[in-house]
VEXDREN-2710 file (C-alpha; in Angstrom, 1 decimal):
% VEXDREN-2710
k/r/px/py/pz
1/UNK/107.5/78.9/118.7
2/UNK/103.9/79.8/117.0
3/UNK/103.4/81.1/113.3
4/UNK/102.7/84.4/115.1
5/UNK/105.7/84.5/117.1
6/UNK/108.1/83.4/114.6
7/UNK/106.5/86.3/111.8
8/UNK/107.4/88.5/114.7
9/UNK/110.6/88.0/115.2
10/UNK/111.3/88.1/111.7
11/UNK/109.7/91.7/111.5
12/UNK/111.6/93.1/114.3
13/UNK/115.0/91.9/112.4
14/UNK/114.1/93.6/109.1
15/UNK/115.7/96.0/107.6
16/UNK/112.6/98.3/107.7
17/UNK/113.3/98.6/111.3
18/UNK/117.1/99.4/111.5
19/UNK/116.0/102.3/108.6
20/UNK/118.4/100.6/106.0
21/UNK/116.4/100.3/102.9
22/UNK/116.9/95.8/101.4
23/UNK/118.0/95.5/98.3
24/UNK/116.2/95.7/95.1
25/UNK/115.4/93.8/92.1
26/UNK/114.0/94.4/89.1
27/UNK/112.1/91.7/86.9
28/UNK/110.7/91.8/83.4
29/UNK/106.7/91.7/83.8
30/UNK/105.1/92.8/80.6
31/UNK/106.3/93.3/76.8
32/UNK/105.2/93.8/73.1
33/UNK/104.5/97.4/73.9
34/UNK/105.5/100.1/71.3
35/UNK/106.5/102.9/73.3
36/UNK/104.7/103.3/76.6
37/UNK/104.3/106.3/78.5
38/UNK/101.6/105.6/81.2
39/UNK/100.4/102.9/83.8
40/UNK/97.2/103.3/85.6
41/UNK/95.8/100.8/87.7
42/UNK/91.9/100.1/87.2
43/UNK/90.1/101.3/89.9
44/UNK/87.1/99.0/89.4
45/UNK/89.6/95.4/89.0
46/UNK/92.9/94.6/91.5
47/UNK/94.1/92.3/88.2
48/UNK/93.6/94.6/85.3
49/UNK/96.1/97.9/85.2
50/UNK/95.8/100.4/81.3
51/UNK/99.1/101.0/79.5
52/UNK/99.2/103.6/77.1
53/UNK/100.9/103.7/73.9
54/UNK/102.4/107.4/72.7
55/UNK/102.7/107.1/69.3
56/UNK/100.2/104.7/68.2
57/UNK/97.7/105.9/70.2
58/UNK/96.4/102.7/71.7
59/UNK/95.8/102.0/75.3
60/UNK/96.2/98.6/75.8
61/UNK/94.5/96.1/79.1
62/UNK/97.1/94.1/81.2
63/UNK/95.0/91.6/83.0
64/UNK/96.7/89.2/85.6
65/UNK/100.3/90.1/84.4
66/UNK/99.4/89.3/80.6
67/UNK/99.4/91.9/77.9
68/UNK/96.0/91.4/76.7
69/UNK/95.8/91.2/72.2
70/UNK/92.8/93.6/72.2
71/UNK/93.0/97.5/72.8
72/UNK/91.0/99.3/75.2
73/UNK/91.0/102.5/73.4
74/UNK/92.6/103.4/69.9
75/UNK/92.9/107.1/69.0
76/UNK/95.2/106.8/66.7
77/UNK/93.7/108.2/63.7
78/UNK/93.2/111.5/66.3
79/UNK/96.9/111.9/66.4
80/UNK/99.0/113.9/64.5
81/UNK/103.0/112.8/63.0
82/UNK/104.9/111.8/65.3
83/UNK/108.6/111.3/64.8
84/UNK/111.8/110.1/67.5
85/UNK/111.3/111.1/71.0
86/UNK/109.0/114.4/70.1
87/UNK/106.4/114.7/73.4
88/UNK/103.0/114.6/71.0
89/UNK/100.5/111.6/71.2
90/UNK/98.8/109.8/73.4
91/UNK/100.2/111.1/76.6
92/UNK/97.8/110.6/79.8
93/UNK/94.6/108.9/81.1
94/UNK/93.2/108.4/84.2
95/UNK/89.8/107.3/85.6
96/UNK/86.8/108.5/87.6
97/UNK/87.1/107.8/91.5
98/UNK/84.1/106.1/90.6
99/UNK/85.0/104.6/87.9
100/UNK/83.0/100.8/88.7
101/UNK/80.0/102.8/89.0
102/UNK/80.3/105.6/86.1
103/UNK/82.5/103.9/83.5
104/UNK/84.0/107.3/82.9
105/UNK/87.7/108.2/82.0
106/UNK/89.6/110.8/80.5
107/UNK/92.5/110.7/78.3
108/UNK/95.2/113.8/77.1
109/UNK/97.0/113.9/73.7
110/UNK/97.3/115.9/70.5
111/UNK/95.7/116.1/67.7
112/UNK/96.1/116.5/64.2
113/UNK/97.0/120.4/64.1
114/UNK/99.3/119.2/67.2
115/UNK/97.4/121.1/69.9
116/UNK/96.1/119.7/73.4
117/UNK/92.9/117.9/73.6
118/UNK/91.3/116.7/77.1
119/UNK/88.6/114.2/76.5
120/UNK/86.5/112.1/78.0
121/UNK/85.1/108.5/77.6
122/UNK/82.6/105.7/78.8
123/UNK/84.2/102.3/79.2
124/UNK/81.5/100.1/77.0
125/UNK/78.3/98.5/78.7
126/UNK/78.9/94.9/76.8
127/UNK/82.8/94.5/78.0
128/UNK/84.3/96.3/80.5
129/UNK/87.9/95.9/78.9
130/UNK/86.8/97.9/75.7
131/UNK/85.9/101.8/75.6
132/UNK/83.1/103.3/74.1
133/UNK/84.6/105.3/71.2
134/UNK/81.3/106.8/70.3
135/UNK/81.0/108.3/74.2
136/UNK/83.9/111.0/73.4
137/UNK/83.5/114.3/74.5
138/UNK/86.5/117.2/74.2
139/UNK/86.5/119.1/77.3
140/UNK/86.2/123.0/76.5
141/UNK/89.6/124.2/77.1
142/UNK/90.0/127.7/75.9
143/UNK/86.6/127.7/74.7
144/UNK/87.6/125.6/71.6
145/UNK/88.0/121.8/73.0
146/UNK/91.6/122.0/72.8
147/UNK/94.8/124.7/73.8
148/UNK/97.0/125.5/71.2
149/UNK/100.3/124.6/71.2
150/UNK/102.5/126.9/69.5
151/UNK/106.0/124.0/68.9
152/UNK/105.6/120.4/69.2
153/UNK/107.8/120.5/72.1
154/UNK/106.6/120.8/76.1
155/UNK/103.2/119.2/76.3
156/UNK/103.3/117.8/79.8
157/UNK/101.1/114.5/79.8
158/UNK/100.2/112.5/83.1
159/UNK/96.6/113.6/84.7
160/UNK/95.4/112.7/88.2
161/UNK/92.4/113.3/90.1
162/UNK/93.3/114.6/94.0
163/UNK/91.8/113.8/96.9
164/UNK/89.6/116.5/96.6
165/UNK/88.1/115.2/93.5
166/UNK/89.2/117.5/91.4
167/UNK/91.3/116.8/88.1
168/UNK/94.5/118.2/87.9
169/UNK/96.1/118.8/84.4
170/UNK/99.7/120.2/84.6
171/UNK/100.3/122.0/81.2
172/UNK/104.0/122.4/80.2
173/UNK/105.2/125.8/79.0
174/UNK/104.5/124.7/74.9
175/UNK/107.8/125.2/73.7
176/UNK/110.4/126.2/72.9
177/UNK/113.5/126.6/74.4
178/UNK/113.7/128.6/77.1
179/UNK/109.9/129.8/77.0
180/UNK/110.7/132.2/74.6
181/UNK/107.0/133.9/74.5
182/UNK/107.3/133.7/78.0
183/UNK/103.9/132.0/78.6
184/UNK/105.0/130.1/81.8
185/UNK/104.7/133.7/84.0
186/UNK/101.7/135.0/81.6
187/UNK/98.1/134.4/83.1
188/UNK/96.4/134.7/80.4
189/UNK/97.4/131.2/78.7
190/UNK/97.0/127.7/80.4
191/UNK/100.5/126.4/79.4
192/UNK/103.0/126.5/81.5
193/UNK/100.8/125.8/84.7
194/UNK/99.1/123.2/87.0
195/UNK/95.5/123.1/86.1
196/UNK/92.1/121.9/88.6
197/UNK/88.8/121.6/87.2
198/UNK/85.9/119.8/88.1
199/UNK/85.5/117.0/86.0
200/UNK/82.8/115.3/87.4
201/UNK/79.3/117.3/85.9
202/UNK/76.8/115.5/83.9
203/UNK/77.3/114.0/80.4
204/UNK/75.0/116.8/78.8
205/UNK/77.0/119.6/80.6
206/UNK/78.5/122.1/77.1
207/UNK/81.9/122.8/78.8
208/UNK/82.6/119.6/80.0
209/UNK/83.6/120.9/83.5
210/UNK/83.3/123.8/85.9
211/UNK/85.8/125.9/87.9
212/UNK/86.1/125.1/91.8
213/UNK/85.1/127.7/93.8
214/UNK/88.5/127.6/96.0
215/UNK/90.6/127.7/92.9
216/UNK/93.2/130.6/93.7
217/UNK/93.2/133.1/91.0
218/UNK/89.2/133.7/91.3
219/UNK/88.7/137.2/91.8
220/UNK/86.5/136.2/95.0
221/UNK/89.8/134.7/96.7
222/UNK/92.0/137.9/96.3
223/UNK/94.8/136.1/93.6
224/UNK/98.3/137.0/94.0
225/UNK/97.8/138.4/90.3
226/UNK/94.8/139.6/88.2
227/UNK/93.6/138.7/84.7
228/UNK/94.3/134.8/85.5
229/UNK/93.0/132.0/84.1
230/UNK/90.1/130.5/86.7
231/UNK/91.4/126.8/85.8
232/UNK/94.9/127.5/86.8
233/UNK/96.3/126.2/89.9
234/UNK/99.4/127.1/90.1
235/UNK/102.4/129.1/87.9
236/UNK/105.8/128.5/86.2
237/UNK/106.2/124.9/85.4
238/UNK/108.1/124.3/82.0
239/UNK/107.7/120.1/80.9
240/UNK/105.8/118.2/84.4
241/UNK/106.3/114.8/82.1
242/UNK/105.7/112.7/84.9
243/UNK/104.2/113.5/88.6
244/UNK/102.0/112.0/90.9
245/UNK/100.1/112.3/93.9
246/UNK/101.2/111.3/97.5
247/UNK/97.7/109.3/97.5
248/UNK/98.2/105.7/98.6
249/UNK/97.9/104.3/102.3
250/UNK/96.1/105.1/105.6
251/UNK/99.9/107.6/105.8
252/UNK/99.1/109.3/102.7
253/UNK/99.9/113.1/102.6
254/UNK/97.7/113.9/99.3
255/UNK/100.5/116.0/98.2
256/UNK/101.8/116.8/94.9
257/UNK/104.8/115.7/93.3
258/UNK/106.3/117.2/90.1
259/UNK/109.6/116.4/87.9
260/UNK/109.3/119.2/85.8
261/UNK/112.2/118.2/83.2
262/UNK/115.0/121.0/83.0
263/UNK/116.1/123.3/80.1
264/UNK/120.1/124.0/80.7
265/UNK/121.3/123.1/83.1
266/UNK/119.1/121.1/86.1
267/UNK/116.3/118.8/86.4
268/UNK/114.0/119.1/90.1
269/UNK/111.8/117.5/91.8
270/UNK/108.5/120.0/93.3
271/UNK/106.7/119.4/96.3
272/UNK/103.4/120.8/96.8
273/UNK/100.7/119.8/100.3
274/UNK/97.4/119.1/99.6
275/UNK/95.6/122.4/98.8
276/UNK/97.7/124.8/98.6
277/UNK/97.4/126.1/95.2
278/UNK/98.7/129.4/93.8
279/UNK/102.2/128.5/94.1
280/UNK/104.9/129.9/91.4
281/UNK/107.4/127.3/90.5
282/UNK/109.1/130.4/89.1
283/UNK/109.9/128.8/85.6
284/UNK/111.6/131.0/83.2
285/UNK/112.5/133.1/85.9
286/UNK/114.5/129.7/87.2
287/UNK/115.5/126.8/86.3
288/UNK/115.0/124.7/89.8
289/UNK/116.5/127.2/92.0
290/UNK/119.0/128.7/90.1
291/UNK/118.3/131.6/88.0
292/UNK/118.0/131.1/84.4
293/UNK/116.0/134.2/82.9
294/UNK/114.7/136.9/85.3
295/UNK/114.2/139.5/83.0
296/UNK/110.8/140.6/82.6
297/UNK/110.2/139.7/86.4
298/UNK/108.0/137.4/87.7
299/UNK/104.2/137.0/87.3
300/UNK/103.8/137.1/91.1
301/UNK/106.1/136.3/94.5
302/UNK/107.6/134.5/96.3
303/UNK/109.2/131.7/93.6
304/UNK/109.1/128.2/95.2
305/UNK/112.4/126.3/95.5
306/UNK/112.1/122.3/94.9
307/UNK/112.8/119.9/97.1
308/UNK/115.4/118.4/94.9
309/UNK/117.4/118.8/92.0
310/UNK/120.1/117.4/90.1
311/UNK/122.7/119.2/87.6
312/UNK/122.8/117.8/83.7
313/UNK/126.2/116.0/84.5
314/UNK/124.0/113.7/86.1
315/UNK/121.1/113.5/83.7
316/UNK/119.3/115.3/81.0
317/UNK/115.4/114.4/81.6
318/UNK/113.6/113.3/84.4
319/UNK/110.9/111.0/85.2
320/UNK/108.4/111.6/88.0
321/UNK/106.9/108.6/89.8
322/UNK/105.2/108.0/93.3
323/UNK/106.0/107.7/97.0
324/UNK/106.2/103.9/97.8
325/UNK/103.8/103.5/100.5
326/UNK/102.6/99.6/100.1
327/UNK/103.7/97.2/102.7
328/UNK/106.0/94.7/100.3
329/UNK/109.1/96.7/100.6
330/UNK/108.4/98.1/103.9
331/UNK/112.5/99.5/104.1
332/UNK/111.1/101.4/101.3
333/UNK/107.9/103.2/102.4
334/UNK/107.6/107.1/102.6
335/UNK/110.3/106.9/99.8
336/UNK/110.0/108.8/96.3
337/UNK/111.1/106.9/93.5
338/UNK/112.3/108.8/90.1
339/UNK/114.7/108.3/87.0
340/UNK/116.2/109.8/84.4
341/UNK/114.9/109.2/80.6
342/UNK/118.2/109.8/78.8
343/UNK/120.7/108.2/81.4
344/UNK/118.9/105.2/82.5
345/UNK/119.0/105.9/86.4
346/UNK/116.8/105.3/89.2
347/UNK/116.6/107.2/92.7
348/UNK/115.0/107.1/95.6
349/UNK/115.0/109.7/98.5
350/UNK/113.2/109.3/101.6
351/UNK/110.1/111.9/101.9
352/UNK/109.2/113.4/105.0
353/UNK/106.9/116.7/106.0
354/UNK/108.0/117.6/102.6
355/UNK/111.5/117.3/102.8
356/UNK/114.0/114.9/100.3
357/UNK/116.9/113.1/102.5
358/UNK/118.7/110.3/101.8
359/UNK/119.3/109.7/97.9
360/UNK/120.0/106.9/96.8
361/UNK/120.6/105.3/93.5
362/UNK/119.0/101.8/92.8
363/UNK/120.1/101.1/89.1
364/UNK/123.2/99.0/89.7
365/UNK/121.1/96.6/92.3
366/UNK/117.9/97.2/90.0
367/UNK/119.7/96.5/86.0
368/UNK/123.5/96.1/86.7
369/UNK/124.1/99.3/85.9
370/UNK/122.8/102.4/82.9
371/UNK/120.5/100.4/80.6
372/UNK/122.0/100.1/76.9
373/UNK/118.7/101.5/76.1
374/UNK/117.7/103.3/79.0
375/UNK/114.6/104.9/78.1
376/UNK/112.5/104.9/81.3
377/UNK/109.6/106.7/80.6
378/UNK/107.2/106.7/83.4
379/UNK/106.2/104.6/86.5
380/UNK/103.3/102.9/87.7
381/UNK/101.9/101.9/91.2
382/UNK/98.7/98.9/91.2
383/UNK/96.3/98.1/93.7
384/UNK/98.5/96.9/96.3
385/UNK/100.7/99.6/95.9
386/UNK/104.0/97.7/94.3
387/UNK/106.0/99.9/91.4
388/UNK/106.9/99.2/88.2
389/UNK/109.3/100.9/86.0
390/UNK/108.0/101.5/82.2
391/UNK/110.7/101.7/79.2
392/UNK/109.9/103.5/76.3
393/UNK/112.4/100.9/74.1
394/UNK/112.4/98.4/73.7
395/UNK/108.3/98.8/74.8
396/UNK/108.4/96.5/78.2
397/UNK/107.6/97.1/82.1
398/UNK/109.6/96.3/84.9
399/UNK/108.0/95.2/88.3
400/UNK/110.2/96.4/91.4
401/UNK/110.3/94.1/93.8
402/UNK/112.8/94.0/97.2
403/UNK/114.3/91.6/99.8
404/UNK/112.1/93.3/102.6
405/UNK/110.7/90.3/105.1
406/UNK/106.8/89.9/105.1
407/UNK/104.5/91.8/107.4
408/UNK/104.1/90.3/110.4
409/UNK/100.0/89.1/110.3
410/UNK/99.8/88.9/106.1
411/UNK/98.7/85.5/106.0
412/UNK/96.4/85.9/102.7
413/UNK/99.4/87.3/101.5
414/UNK/98.2/90.5/99.9
415/UNK/100.7/92.7/101.5
416/UNK/98.3/94.4/104.1
417/UNK/96.9/93.1/107.5
418/UNK/93.0/93.6/106.8
419/UNK/89.8/91.3/106.8
420/UNK/91.7/89.0/104.1
421/UNK/94.2/87.6/106.7
422/UNK/91.2/87.5/109.1
423/UNK/88.9/85.3/107.0
424/UNK/92.6/83.3/106.1
425/UNK/92.4/82.3/110.3
426/UNK/89.1/82.1/111.5
427/UNK/88.9/79.7/108.5
428/UNK/91.7/77.5/110.3
429/UNK/91.3/78.6/113.2
430/UNK/92.6/75.5/116.1
431/UNK/94.0/73.4/112.5
432/UNK/96.6/75.3/111.5
433/UNK/96.6/78.5/113.3
434/UNK/96.2/79.6/117.2
435/UNK/94.6/82.4/119.4
436/UNK/98.7/84.3/119.1
437/UNK/97.6/84.3/115.3
438/UNK/94.0/85.8/115.6
439/UNK/95.9/88.0/118.2
440/UNK/98.5/89.5/115.7
441/UNK/96.1/90.2/113.1
442/UNK/93.5/92.1/115.2
443/UNK/96.2/94.3/116.8
444/UNK/97.7/95.3/113.4
445/UNK/94.4/95.1/111.7
446/UNK/94.7/97.8/108.5
447/UNK/97.7/98.4/108.8
448/UNK/100.7/98.1/105.9
449/UNK/104.7/98.7/107.4
450/UNK/105.5/98.1/110.7
451/UNK/106.6/101.3/112.8
END
């Protein structure tokens, strides 16, 4: 039997096609970090990832799986005092979709006054793995270059560019317990909201961003509530510590998946289809799908329900992850991975048309049981779509793998059937490969997991 036939027969027996996820494994990939809270793939180099350290203010570089000693950026002197497990520090980083050409990126952090700042930087001209600290520009949010934070908690964190090219920033409600000043339902504050801005403006723009004309609370768009800040995309969130877009792979939907940390009883995952603004997620009227403090009433209705929630008997602080759409774990294709920071658990559910099903607990197969030092602070995703788990303490990153079998036709191998595989076959044609191999690559070109 030729190579193509062998691989095809293996694929047909793979667990992915039987609908049963293959066993998962986790192996330590990088150690020596200080309270990592974010892992972002470089858009310019598939072998480089950036990791943010919350309390040192450093952006660290991982190149070919090795942690480099020199940080990409160090904003430690800009941070306020941080102690224990507070929400303060360097909390987010994202890169221009055209980063290879522009060299621009944005970070989110709390400054010496413990207010939220979103700053734009550029990489240096001399070294692509070093940022230029002199290029810093603070976006003029609230007209002053920062958003006032009334309490030391609920500062949100991660930022992402959507497929529409706009920058999405989610702001926590500013604290304290129970959102006592009801900011998440107040249209005149950015706190407790999802924001959408056009940050890809010229360097000399005085504000650093403009308002996309499709934002739902602009007066011209018949908003459900009047007087709302034009940056707002959605209302009613508490502290979405880690969130992501379903934006990897040919079958990505572009939807937002937001893990919002709960207050008293419930942790939740919210789903927002691509392009759908104006949603009210309900905090503090509701926590998850349950009443919390319905007086005073919501800024507007209806209130959206989460697609998944779990009680505080199961976990106490949700950490959002990613929808897996890579090609090395085909039986987990389309599953959303998330965790609990306090209990050290890792789960996934199957995401289909905005609905969650088939919840699975992966904690034992990944780690042998709940970690002695759980602290899952974030997930990461690399250029191939492979997933990683960040552990706040002791400061390490785990890579998730599975027992899934190879994708047929992936001769490179890089987890997908693409030009790389065609080049392998053509370079060895009439030697190690046959016409059947060539036909297999051409028939499965630009695919990831088998249907």
